[in-house]
PAPALO-613868 format. One line per 2 residues: number of its first residue (from 1); for each residue z, y, x of C-alpha. Coordinates in nm, 3 decimals. Each point is the difference from the previous one (the first is absolute). Example, Ala and Ser with C-alpha at 12.3 -4.5 7.8 and 13.67 -1.06 7.14 Angstrom:
<atoms>
1> 0.780/-0.450/1.230 | -0.066/0.344/0.137
</atoms>
This chain:
<atoms>
1> -0.062/1.683/1.300 | -0.194/-0.279/-0.175
3> 0.190/-0.322/-0.065 | -0.212/-0.312/0.001
5> 0.080/-0.186/-0.323 | 0.064/-0.375/-0.005
7> -0.293/-0.219/-0.093 | 0.148/-0.349/0.000
9> 0.311/-0.155/-0.151 | 0.067/-0.372/0.047
11> 0.205/-0.189/-0.258 | 0.243/-0.274/0.105
13> 0.230/-0.206/-0.226 | 0.366/0.086/0.042
15> 0.114/-0.362/-0.020 | -0.205/-0.091/0.309
17> 0.148/0.196/0.291 | -0.231/-0.171/0.248
19> -0.302/0.140/-0.187 | 0.158/0.345/-0.008
21> 0.043/-0.009/0.378 | -0.367/-0.095/0.041
23> -0.097/0.288/-0.227 | 0.201/0.240/0.215
25> -0.209/-0.110/0.299 | -0.332/0.036/-0.185
27> -0.245/0.293/0.043 | 0.112/0.184/-0.312
29> 0.139/0.346/-0.066 | 0.291/-0.126/-0.210
31> 0.152/-0.319/-0.136 | 0.105/-0.052/-0.362
33> 0.269/-0.263/-0.043 | -0.039/-0.140/-0.350
35> 0.296/-0.094/-0.216 | -0.209/-0.015/-0.318
37> -0.313/-0.210/-0.068 | -0.009/-0.185/0.332
39> 0.357/-0.130/-0.039 | 0.108/-0.256/-0.263
41> 0.292/0.134/-0.207 | 0.227/-0.276/0.131
43> -0.054/0.120/0.359 | 0.038/0.374/-0.053
45> 0.368/0.000/0.097 | -0.088/-0.164/0.330
47> -0.300/0.233/0.045 | 0.223/0.305/-0.045
49> 0.256/-0.129/0.250 | -0.269/-0.083/0.257
51> -0.166/0.337/-0.046 | 0.329/0.187/0.033
53> 0.079/-0.190/0.319 | -0.336/0.092/0.151
55> 0.019/0.366/-0.102 | 0.349/0.040/0.140
57> -0.185/0.108/0.316 | -0.303/0.223/0.049
59> -0.341/-0.166/-0.001 | -0.318/0.065/0.201
61> -0.192/0.099/-0.313 | 0.090/0.185/-0.321
63> 0.137/-0.255/-0.248 | -0.021/0.047/-0.374
65> 0.174/-0.241/-0.236 | -0.141/-0.075/-0.343
67> 0.306/-0.075/-0.210 | -0.022/-0.241/-0.291
69> 0.053/0.279/-0.254 | 0.093/0.368/-0.010
71> 0.303/-0.121/-0.195 | 0.118/-0.233/0.276
73> 0.305/0.201/0.103 | 0.132/-0.271/0.233
75> -0.321/-0.009/0.205 | -0.029/0.377/0.016
77> 0.361/0.059/0.098 | -0.006/-0.280/0.259
79> -0.307/0.144/0.172 | 0.086/0.368/-0.015
81> 0.122/0.138/0.330 | -0.128/-0.284/0.216
83> -0.152/0.135/0.326 | -0.317/-0.207/-0.033
85> -0.087/0.108/-0.354 | -0.277/0.260/-0.024
87> -0.062/0.003/-0.375 | 0.043/-0.187/-0.326
89> -0.295/-0.114/-0.211 | 0.079/-0.016/-0.369
91> -0.205/-0.240/-0.213 | -0.083/0.049/-0.367
93> 0.121/0.359/-0.024 | -0.090/0.140/-0.341
95> 0.236/0.295/-0.055 | 0.151/0.281/0.202
97> 0.340/-0.147/-0.085 | -0.081/-0.289/0.235
99> -0.045/0.247/0.285 | 0.318/0.195/-0.072
101> 0.203/-0.321/-0.020 | -0.119/-0.121/0.341
103> 0.033/0.346/0.159 | 0.368/0.005/-0.100
105> 0.056/-0.347/0.148 | -0.199/0.068/0.318
107> 0.055/0.361/0.104 | -0.233/0.113/0.275
109> -0.226/-0.307/-0.017 | -0.374/0.067/-0.056
111> -0.125/-0.164/-0.319 | -0.347/-0.138/-0.077
113> -0.042/-0.089/-0.369 | -0.260/-0.261/-0.095
115> -0.176/0.073/-0.329 | -0.096/-0.329/-0.163
117> -0.025/0.058/-0.374 | -0.186/0.215/-0.250
119> 0.316/0.199/-0.063 | 0.046/0.063/0.372
121> -0.357/0.129/0.030 | 0.062/0.240/-0.289
123> 0.314/0.125/0.179 | -0.157/0.012/0.347
125> 0.045/0.370/0.073 | 0.351/0.009/-0.150
127> 0.101/-0.294/0.220 | -0.160/0.156/0.308
129> 0.200/0.320/-0.051 | 0.320/-0.156/-0.135
131> 0.208/0.052/0.315 | -0.041/0.129/0.359
133> 0.072/-0.354/0.119 | -0.342/-0.112/-0.127
135> -0.221/-0.009/0.309 | -0.299/-0.177/-0.151
137> -0.131/-0.191/-0.300 | -0.232/-0.298/-0.020
139> -0.159/-0.228/-0.256 | 0.069/-0.367/-0.064
141> -0.341/-0.124/-0.107 | 0.081/-0.362/-0.085
143> 0.287/0.083/-0.236 | -0.194/0.292/-0.149
145> -0.296/-0.228/-0.077 | 0.235/-0.242/-0.170
147> 0.163/0.279/-0.200 | -0.337/0.138/-0.112
149> -0.162/-0.339/-0.054 | -0.299/0.083/0.220
151> -0.181/-0.175/0.283 | -0.178/0.119/0.313
153> -0.263/0.269/-0.001 | 0.021/0.356/-0.119
155> 0.296/-0.054/-0.233 | 0.246/0.152/0.247
157> -0.220/0.288/0.116 | 0.176/0.255/-0.217
159> 0.357/-0.115/0.078 | -0.082/0.003/0.373
161> -0.136/0.354/-0.024 | 0.305/0.100/-0.202
163> 0.231/-0.118/0.280 | -0.198/0.186/0.265
165> -0.001/0.322/-0.204 | 0.371/-0.026/-0.081
167> 0.089/-0.050/0.366 | -0.208/0.298/0.106
169> 0.135/0.221/-0.280 | 0.354/-0.091/0.106
171> -0.068/0.085/0.363 | 0.036/-0.362/0.110
173> -0.221/-0.190/0.246 | -0.304/-0.183/-0.137
175> 0.116/-0.336/-0.135 | -0.084/-0.326/0.179
177> -0.194/-0.266/-0.183 | 0.167/-0.303/-0.147
179> -0.019/-0.335/0.182 | -0.322/-0.203/0.003
181> 0.102/-0.354/-0.099 | -0.279/-0.202/0.170
183> 0.093/-0.022/0.368 | -0.321/-0.188/0.088
185> -0.265/0.231/-0.146 | 0.009/0.283/0.253
187> -0.341/0.132/-0.105 | 0.124/0.051/-0.355
189> 0.316/0.163/0.136 | -0.210/0.245/0.202
191> -0.217/0.084/-0.300 | 0.311/0.055/-0.213
193> 0.150/0.229/0.264 | -0.321/0.204/0.021
195> 0.009/0.040/-0.376 | 0.368/0.096/0.012
197> -0.063/0.258/0.267 | -0.273/0.154/-0.217
199> 0.257/0.030/-0.281 | 0.245/0.185/0.224
201> 0.231/-0.280/0.114 | 0.112/-0.004/0.362
203> 0.088/-0.331/0.160 | 0.109/-0.324/-0.157
205> 0.276/-0.259/-0.015 | -0.084/-0.341/0.146
207> 0.142/-0.345/-0.059 | -0.137/-0.158/0.320
209> -0.046/0.140/0.352 | -0.372/-0.088/0.001
211> -0.052/0.265/-0.268 | 0.138/0.282/0.216
213> -0.301/0.079/0.223 | -0.233/-0.012/-0.300
215> 0.212/0.257/-0.183 | 0.030/0.216/0.310
217> -0.374/0.009/0.064 | -0.089/0.064/-0.364
219> 0.219/0.310/-0.018 | -0.093/0.145/0.338
221> -0.263/0.275/-0.027 | -0.359/-0.072/0.104
223> -0.141/0.173/0.312 | -0.197/0.249/-0.210
225> 0.318/0.092/-0.190 | 0.183/0.058/0.326
227> -0.282/0.216/0.133 | -0.005/0.213/-0.315
229> 0.379/0.035/0.000 | 0.006/0.105/0.365
231> -0.261/0.267/-0.073 | 0.209/0.140/-0.284
233> 0.324/0.003/0.199 | -0.167/0.162/0.301
235> -0.148/0.273/-0.217 | 0.318/0.064/-0.197
237> 0.196/0.189/0.265 | 0.334/0.158/-0.095
239> -0.117/0.145/-0.333 | 0.074/-0.149/-0.340
241> -0.275/0.158/-0.210 | -0.339/-0.142/-0.093
243> -0.274/0.015/0.263 | -0.355/-0.117/0.050
245> -0.116/-0.268/0.242 | -0.320/0.057/0.199
247> -0.197/-0.207/-0.252 | 0.109/0.227/-0.287
249> 0.272/-0.221/-0.156 | 0.312/0.184/-0.108
251> 0.334/-0.151/0.097 | 0.351/0.087/-0.123
253> 0.353/-0.091/0.108 | 0.007/-0.319/-0.209
255> -0.315/-0.130/0.168 | 0.143/0.084/0.343
257> 0.319/-0.192/-0.083 | -0.207/-0.301/-0.110
259> -0.199/0.020/0.325 | 0.322/-0.005/0.202
261> 0.114/-0.310/-0.188 | -0.334/-0.165/0.077
263> 0.041/0.070/0.371 | 0.355/-0.134/-0.010
265> -0.123/-0.327/-0.151 | -0.283/-0.022/0.253
267> 0.249/0.016/0.286 | 0.189/-0.308/-0.114
269> -0.022/-0.311/0.217 | -0.144/-0.307/-0.167
271> 0.225/-0.307/-0.015 | -0.073/-0.245/0.279
</atoms>
């Protein structure tokens, strides 16, 4: 059975419960309640209390919470076990020790480390395989640029590829792209998503609902991709070995699996 992966994640600041509720009603696959960058330090105590109150009951969408730090034991322990919590997002993870610490504090909670420094990129595969609780990794482009002292352009091409390779090598889903900070320039967002998809990313986090349909459309396969995938799946049958298509192309099990993923994405409904 092919599971359709999420394509969109919508961030909402934890100290603004009214915005979180709007996010939960938005056409997104999941909501990320932020206790880190979007919340001033003086309001993080309130943000944690408001988030815990909301997650005391189940929510209509999966809810991830980005804690302020993997060392924030109070936040992690407060959130662990709440019925509405689907996963924890851990900013600025650089070592496997960060993962083990959180896994002890939050048994059974899926963890998604964010790699945002040169050291984290160097440790990408080790972090991805640090603990069974790690369900995905992603890159924090803004903080990584600051750490490396680079600007836009090709400077992050290698770190982005490194994250994609590490996730695949660890048996994790393809990572989603980092947020696109300009909520007005939807054309640039689309172009960035197309580039990210070419690098192996799948989906993206958004900071405004208007970005969601752009992300969704950019990562959905084109009609010709769907047609090619359907041909491969139809020809595959029950076997797992390599076989030839009528046009002479050889196909193996990995290509069939990729074709099934393509069809799963094609069957998604676009946000209204």
